[in-house]
C-alpha positions, 0 to 999 in steps of 0.5 A, spaced: 519 849 160 527 851 163 528 844 163 527 843 156 532 848 154 537 845 159 537 838 157 538 842 150 544 845 152 547 839 156 547 835 149 554 839 148 555 841 155 555 840 163 552 845 167 551 845 175 544 848 177 548 854 179 551 855 172 544 853 169 539 858 175 545 864 171 542 861 164 535 861 165 535 868 168 537 871 161 531 868 157 523 869 158 517 865 156 513 868 150 507 864 146 504 865 140 498 863 137 498 859 130 499 865 124 501 870 129 508 873 126 514 873 132 517 877 127 515 881 121 519 884 116 521 891 117 521 891 124 526 890 129 528 884 131 529 884 140 530 876 140 533 870 139 528 865 140 528 857 143 522 853 140 519 849 147 513 847 143 510 849 135 512 849 129 515 856 125 516 858 118 522 863 116 519 867 110 522 872 106 518 876 101 520 879 095 519 886 091 513 882 088 510 880 094 511 872 093 514 868 099 520 865 099 520 860 106 528 860 108 527 854 114 522 851 118 523 851 126 520 846 130 521 844 138 528 844 140 530 848 135 533 856 135 530 861 130 530 868 128 532 873 123 540 872 125 542 878 120 538 882 124 538 880 131 546 881 131 546 888 127 540 890 130 537 892 124 530 892 120 528 885 119 528 883 112 525 876 114 518 874 118 518 869 123 510 866 122 507 861 127 504 854 123 502 851 130 501 855 136 508 856 138 512 857 145 519 860 146 524 861 150 527 868 148 533 872 149 535 879 148 542 881 145 544 884 151 542 878 155 546 874 150 551 877 150 553 877 158 550 870 158 557 869 153 561 873 157 559 870 164 559 863 162 564 861 157 562 854 156 556 857 154 559 861 149 562 855 146 555 852 146 552 857 142 559 858 137 557 850 136 550 852 134 552 857 129 557 853 126 552 847 125 547 852 123 552 854 117 553 848 115 545 846 115 545 854 110 550 851 106 547 844 104 540 848 103 544 852 098 548 847 095 541 842 094 538 848 091 543 850 086 545 843 084 539 838 085 532 836 082 526 837 085 525 830 086 532 829 089 530 835 094 524 832 096 528 825 098 532 830 102 527 833 106 523 827 107 529 824 109 532 829 114 525 831 116 520 826 116 516 830 121 515 835 117 510 832 113 505 830 118 506 838 120 506 842 115 501 843 109 503 841 102 503 848 099 508 850 104 512 844 103 512 846 096 514 853 097 520 851 101 522 846 096 521 851 090 516 847 086 508 848 085 503 844 090 502 840 084 509 838 083 509 837 090 503 832 089 507 828 083 513 827 087 510 824 093 506 820 089 
């Protein structure tokens, strides 16, 4: 499982075996079942997660209890309630497994030790954060400026595999449309 992490990191930076041993020591493996929560709103967020296998959804529940899907994450992606993780405050988002999921997770203290101990890994995480911000900005702009059909087309083009793995009701919630509207868009 750690080899998957190494391949992921080495898409951006090269690591010696000694450097990767140092990286690996900062992570632990956790397994979750379908529908199990990795993070629940209101709880402290101890880890940032790298998905080895599986699929998750990051959700915010408004005051009426309606769930708003912020993102999906699948293999080779990082996910967490990053605000809560980095500020060590209670989660405002829940992370739930859509499929059985295996993750490598890192405590904030270990993340900081890892970045302090290996500058090129700090650069790797900085670049990941930049690309995460770009994706978040694109999602916000899509929600603000694109109609439902355009948002559907963007999602299908960018992440076609989601359409085989995610129930239509969750795709509809992510796109901000009803399930019926999603069926019309897909048809």
